[in-house]
C-alpha positions as CSV (number, residue, x, y, z in Angstrom):
1,M,159.2,117.9,-4.6
2,R,162.4,118.7,-2.8
3,D,161.6,116.2,-0.1
4,R,160.8,113.4,-2.5
5,V,163.6,113.3,-5.2
6,K,166.8,112.6,-3.2
7,D,168.9,110.2,-5.3
8,E,166.2,109.9,-7.9
9,V,166.7,110.1,-11.7
10,V,164.0,112.5,-12.5
11,A,162.4,112.8,-15.9
12,L,160.9,116.3,-16.3
13,K,158.4,115.7,-19.1
14,L,157.7,118.8,-21.1
15,H,156.3,119.6,-24.5
16,V,159.0,121.8,-25.9
17,G,157.0,122.5,-29.1
18,N,158.7,123.2,-32.4
19,N,159.2,125.8,-35.2
20,I,158.5,129.3,-33.7
21,G,155.9,128.4,-31.1
22,Y,156.7,130.4,-28.0
23,S,153.6,129.7,-25.9
24,T,155.1,126.5,-24.4
25,I,156.3,126.5,-20.8
26,H,158.8,129.3,-20.5
27,P,162.4,128.2,-19.6
28,V,162.2,130.4,-16.5
29,F,159.5,128.2,-15.0
30,V,161.4,125.0,-16.1
31,R,164.6,126.3,-14.4
32,K,162.6,126.8,-11.2
33,V,161.6,123.2,-11.2
34,V,165.0,121.9,-12.2
35,N,166.6,123.9,-9.3
36,A,164.1,122.4,-6.8
37,I,165.0,118.9,-8.0
38,K,168.7,119.6,-7.6
39,E,168.2,121.2,-4.1
40,G,166.4,118.0,-3.1
41,G,169.2,115.8,-4.3
42,G,167.6,114.6,-7.5
43,K,169.2,114.2,-10.9
44,P,166.9,115.8,-13.5
45,F,166.7,115.7,-17.2
46,V,164.2,117.4,-19.5
47,C,162.6,115.1,-22.1
48,D,160.2,115.2,-25.0
49,V,159.7,113.4,-28.3
50,D,162.8,113.4,-30.6
51,W,161.5,115.6,-33.4
52,D,160.6,118.4,-30.9
53,V,163.8,118.1,-28.9
54,S,165.7,118.5,-32.2
55,G,165.7,122.3,-32.4
56,A,164.5,122.9,-28.9
57,E,167.4,125.3,-28.3
58,T,165.8,127.8,-30.7
59,R,163.0,128.2,-28.2
60,G,165.3,128.5,-25.2
61,Y,165.5,124.9,-24.0
62,T,169.2,124.3,-23.5
63,A,171.2,122.6,-20.7
64,E,172.8,126.0,-20.0
65,V,169.5,127.8,-19.6
66,L,167.6,125.0,-17.8
67,G,170.4,123.6,-15.7
68,C,170.1,120.0,-16.9
69,P,170.2,118.0,-20.2
70,V,167.4,118.1,-22.8
71,L,167.0,114.6,-24.2
72,P,164.7,112.7,-26.6
73,V,162.5,110.3,-24.7
74,G,163.2,107.4,-27.2
75,G,166.9,108.2,-27.7
76,I,168.4,109.4,-31.0
77,G,166.3,108.1,-33.9
78,D,163.4,107.1,-31.5
79,K,164.6,103.5,-31.4
80,Y,164.9,103.0,-27.6
81,Y,161.8,101.7,-26.0
82,Y,160.2,99.0,-23.8
83,A,157.2,97.1,-25.3
84,H,154.1,96.4,-23.3
85,K,151.3,94.2,-24.7
86,R,147.8,95.4,-24.3
87,P,145.4,94.8,-27.2
88,F,143.2,97.8,-27.9
89,K,141.5,98.4,-31.2
90,N,144.3,98.6,-33.8
91,I,147.0,98.6,-31.1
92,Q,148.6,95.3,-29.9
93,E,151.8,96.7,-28.4
94,W,152.6,100.0,-26.6
95,K,156.2,101.2,-26.8
96,V,157.1,103.3,-23.8
97,A,160.1,105.5,-24.5
98,G,163.2,104.1,-22.9
99,L,164.4,107.2,-21.1
100,V,161.0,107.5,-19.4
101,Q,160.9,103.9,-18.2
102,D,164.5,104.1,-17.1
103,A,163.8,107.1,-14.8
104,T,163.0,106.5,-11.2
105,F,160.8,109.6,-10.8
106,M,158.8,111.7,-13.2
107,I,157.5,115.2,-13.0
108,N,154.8,115.7,-15.6
109,F,154.8,119.4,-16.4
110,A,152.2,120.3,-19.0
111,H,151.1,123.4,-20.8
112,I,147.3,123.7,-21.0
113,K,145.9,124.3,-24.5
114,G,143.3,123.1,-26.9
115,H,143.8,120.0,-29.0
116,P,142.2,119.1,-32.3
117,S,141.9,115.3,-31.6
118,C,140.2,115.6,-28.2
119,G,139.5,119.2,-27.5
120,F,142.0,119.6,-24.7
121,G,145.7,119.0,-23.9
122,G,146.7,118.7,-20.3
123,V,148.7,116.4,-18.0
124,F,147.0,113.3,-19.5
125,K,147.9,114.2,-23.0
126,N,151.5,115.2,-22.1
127,I,152.1,111.6,-21.0
128,A,149.8,109.7,-23.3
129,L,151.6,110.7,-26.5
130,G,154.8,112.3,-25.2
131,C,156.0,109.2,-23.3
132,M,155.5,106.8,-26.3
133,I,157.7,106.5,-29.3
134,G,156.5,107.7,-32.7
135,E,155.2,104.4,-33.9
136,T,152.8,104.1,-30.9
137,R,151.8,107.8,-31.1
138,S,150.7,107.2,-34.7
139,T,148.7,104.1,-33.8
140,I,147.0,106.1,-31.0
141,H,145.8,108.6,-33.6
142,D,144.8,105.8,-35.9
143,T,142.3,104.4,-33.4
144,C,139.9,107.1,-34.7
145,H,139.7,105.1,-38.0
146,Y,139.1,101.7,-36.3
147,E,135.4,101.9,-36.6
148,P,134.3,102.4,-40.3
149,Y,132.6,105.7,-41.1
150,W,132.6,105.7,-45.0
151,F,130.7,103.1,-47.0
152,K,131.6,103.5,-50.6
153,D,128.9,101.1,-51.9
154,K,126.4,103.8,-50.8
155,C,128.0,106.5,-52.9
156,P,129.3,105.1,-56.2
157,D,129.1,108.5,-57.9
158,E,132.4,110.2,-58.3
159,A,130.9,113.7,-58.7
160,T,129.1,113.3,-55.3
161,R,132.4,112.2,-53.7
162,K,134.2,115.3,-55.0
163,K,131.4,117.5,-53.8
164,L,131.7,115.9,-50.4
165,I,135.3,116.8,-50.3
166,Q,134.7,120.4,-51.5
167,V,131.9,121.1,-49.0
168,C,134.2,120.8,-46.0
169,P,135.7,124.2,-45.3
170,H,138.5,122.7,-43.1
171,G,139.8,120.0,-45.5
172,A,138.8,117.2,-43.1
173,I,137.6,114.9,-45.9
174,V,140.0,113.7,-48.6
175,E,140.4,110.8,-51.0
176,D,142.1,107.8,-49.6
177,K,145.6,107.6,-50.9
178,N,145.2,103.9,-51.8
179,D,141.6,103.9,-53.2
180,P,140.0,107.0,-54.8
181,E,136.5,105.5,-54.0
182,E,137.3,105.5,-50.3
183,L,137.2,108.8,-48.3
184,H,139.4,109.5,-45.3
185,L,138.1,111.7,-42.5
186,H,140.8,113.7,-40.7
187,I,139.3,113.8,-37.2
188,E,141.6,116.6,-36.2
189,Q,140.2,119.1,-38.7
190,C,136.6,118.0,-38.2
191,N,134.5,120.2,-35.9
192,Q,131.3,118.1,-36.7
193,C,129.6,121.0,-38.4
194,G,127.5,118.6,-40.5
195,R,128.0,120.2,-43.9
196,C,129.2,116.9,-45.3
197,L,126.1,115.0,-44.1
198,E,123.9,117.3,-46.1
199,V,125.7,116.1,-49.3
200,A,126.4,112.5,-48.5
201,P,123.9,109.9,-49.7
202,P,122.0,108.2,-46.9
203,G,124.2,105.6,-45.1
204,S,127.4,106.5,-46.9
205,L,129.0,108.6,-44.2
206,K,128.9,108.7,-40.4
207,I,130.1,111.4,-38.1
208,D,129.9,109.2,-35.1
209,A,131.0,109.6,-31.5
210,A,132.8,106.3,-31.5
211,N,135.4,107.7,-33.9
212,F,136.1,110.7,-31.7
213,H,135.9,109.2,-28.2
214,V,138.2,106.3,-28.9
215,F,141.3,108.6,-29.0
216,Q,140.6,109.6,-25.4
217,E,140.2,106.0,-24.3
218,A,143.5,105.2,-26.0
219,C,145.2,108.1,-24.2
220,A,143.9,106.8,-20.9
221,N,145.4,103.4,-21.6
222,S,148.6,104.9,-22.7
223,V,148.9,106.9,-19.4
224,D,148.0,103.8,-17.4
225,I,150.8,101.8,-19.0
226,T,153.4,104.6,-18.6
227,L,152.5,105.2,-15.0
228,S,152.7,101.4,-14.3
229,T,156.5,101.6,-14.9
230,F,157.0,103.8,-11.8
231,E,156.8,102.8,-8.2
232,P,153.8,104.3,-6.2
233,G,154.5,107.9,-5.2
234,K,157.2,108.4,-7.8
235,I,155.3,110.8,-10.1
236,T,153.7,114.2,-9.6
237,N,152.0,116.6,-12.0
238,L,152.1,120.3,-12.8
239,A,150.0,122.3,-15.2
240,L,150.6,125.8,-16.5
241,A,147.3,127.2,-17.6
242,T,148.5,130.4,-19.2
243,Q,148.7,131.6,-22.8
244,M,146.2,128.9,-23.7
245,T,146.3,128.5,-27.5
246,P,143.6,126.7,-29.6
247,V,145.7,123.7,-30.8
248,C,148.5,121.5,-29.6
249,D,152.0,123.1,-29.2
250,C,153.3,120.5,-31.8
251,F,151.7,122.7,-34.5
252,G,154.7,125.0,-34.0
253,F,153.0,128.4,-33.9
254,T,151.6,130.8,-31.3
255,G,148.5,132.7,-31.8
256,M,146.5,134.8,-29.3
257,A,145.2,133.1,-26.2
258,V,141.6,131.8,-26.5
259,L,141.0,131.7,-22.8
260,P,142.2,134.0,-19.9
261,D,145.0,132.7,-17.7
262,A,143.9,130.4,-14.9
263,G,147.1,129.8,-13.0
264,I,149.5,127.0,-12.1
265,F,148.1,123.7,-10.8
266,G,149.8,120.7,-9.1
267,S,148.8,117.3,-7.8
268,D,149.9,113.8,-7.4
269,D,146.5,112.7,-8.8
270,I,146.6,113.1,-12.6
271,V,142.9,112.7,-12.9
272,A,142.1,115.3,-10.2
273,L,144.5,117.8,-11.8
274,D,143.1,117.8,-15.3
275,Q,139.6,117.8,-13.8
276,A,140.4,120.9,-11.7
277,V,142.0,122.7,-14.7
278,L,139.0,121.9,-16.9
279,D,136.5,123.1,-14.2
280,M,138.5,126.3,-13.7
281,T,138.9,127.1,-17.4
282,G,135.2,126.1,-18.0
283,R,134.1,129.1,-16.0
284,S,135.5,131.4,-18.7
285,K,134.1,132.1,-22.1
286,L,136.0,131.4,-25.2
287,I,137.7,134.5,-26.6
288,E,136.1,134.1,-30.0
289,E,137.9,137.1,-31.6
290,N,141.2,135.3,-31.0
291,V,140.1,132.1,-32.7
292,P,142.4,131.7,-35.8
293,T,140.8,131.9,-39.2
294,F,141.3,128.2,-40.0
295,M,138.8,127.4,-37.3
296,E,135.1,128.3,-36.7
297,V,132.6,128.2,-33.8
298,H,129.3,126.7,-34.8
299,T,128.0,125.6,-31.3
300,R,128.3,127.2,-27.9
301,E,127.5,124.2,-25.7
302,G,129.9,122.5,-23.3
303,H,133.4,123.5,-22.2
304,P,135.0,126.3,-24.1
305,F,137.5,123.9,-25.7
306,Q,134.6,121.8,-26.8
307,V,133.0,124.9,-28.3
308,L,136.2,125.4,-30.2
309,H,136.7,121.9,-31.5
310,G,133.2,120.5,-31.7
311,P,130.6,118.7,-29.5
312,L,132.1,115.2,-29.9
313,K,135.4,116.3,-28.6
314,D,134.4,116.4,-24.9
315,P,137.6,117.2,-22.9
316,Y,136.3,115.5,-19.8
317,L,136.1,112.0,-21.4
318,V,139.7,111.1,-20.9
319,L,139.2,111.6,-17.1
320,E,136.2,109.3,-17.1
321,Y,138.3,106.6,-18.8
322,G,141.3,107.3,-16.5
323,E,139.2,107.1,-13.4
324,A,137.7,103.8,-14.6
325,L,141.3,102.5,-14.9
326,G,142.1,103.5,-11.3
327,L,144.5,106.3,-12.2
328,G,142.9,108.8,-9.8
329,S,139.7,110.5,-8.8
330,R,137.7,113.3,-10.4
331,D,136.8,114.5,-6.9
332,Y,139.3,117.1,-5.6
333,E,139.8,119.9,-3.2
334,L,141.3,123.0,-4.7
335,I,143.7,124.8,-2.4
336,D,144.9,128.3,-3.3
337,I,148.6,128.4,-2.3
338,L,148.9,132.2,-2.5
339,P,145.3,133.6,-1.9
340,V,144.5,137.2,-2.2
341,D,142.2,138.0,0.7
342,E,142.3,141.8,0.2
343,V,143.7,143.9,-2.5
344,E,146.3,146.4,-1.2
345,Y,147.3,149.3,-3.3
346,A,150.9,150.6,-3.1
347,P,153.0,153.1,-4.9
348,M,155.4,151.9,-7.6
349,G,159.0,152.0,-6.5
350,Y,161.4,154.2,-8.5
351,I,164.2,152.5,-10.3
352,P,167.2,154.8,-10.5
353,A,169.3,155.0,-13.7
354,S,172.4,154.1,-11.8
355,A,173.4,152.6,-8.5
356,D,174.7,155.9,-7.1
């Protein structure tokens, strides 16, 4: 990075989390990257969505600690953006955060974790939602409801609808706020266990792949639009695959890790990077005793994050969509920067109580 950032205005895109979540990227690591940018002659600033930047100092993200400003991507109030037209499902216009598009170089530094909408949050997710203003982030989530899944004419009985709501242990099915005869499926909570389908009259409810996969396709489009605002070679990606928690850091809490640490990954190719991370973490088993009590495992097929969030939340899908858009390749060579060829044992050095 030092050789590439001279005179560049560098957006260091993080997810700084909120509330008391402390499994986000530690400020020590961020400071290392900031120092490297400065040593290379770049002008860095850390950025994230406005509602997470507000209060970021309580988790150690301050200009004094990191060595550069911490700024909301869309400015104060999330009102600064550039609009890009690309019709997709319910989205007509994508609003890229102004500070991201104004930067001349971006370092996409992601914390790897599970995600309730798509199974996995990596470098794709860090840009897809984190570089858009709130209005677009909401419409990306709303793509899951573009294809109908509830057909009220097939279930006119109020008692059956209430039973449908009650049978879901995760609160994924609720009454629509505008029409009590309509039911709303929260994709995030749904792990596709199928309990609701055992109660729903035939044809009244679908738990369909289309409502789950579309979020990943929307994320790929979002990344494509954001990256198009940078000149070729002006973006690189880092991923910290440690303290991997079950859900997104925006939930604002830290539980026990559900996968063992896998390391730090880096690449200019955003597709290859997430592919490598998924392949590496896919070799491990989900640490089921660390899964929080608001979640359950009901299938053990696929990637561990897929086991955690349900079979229709395939974490690899966003990479298929991204590769199809020309954002990179799923083929990669994994190079270990500090390989351990042979374990060498050594005595622990004694630390004296004083300098004398």
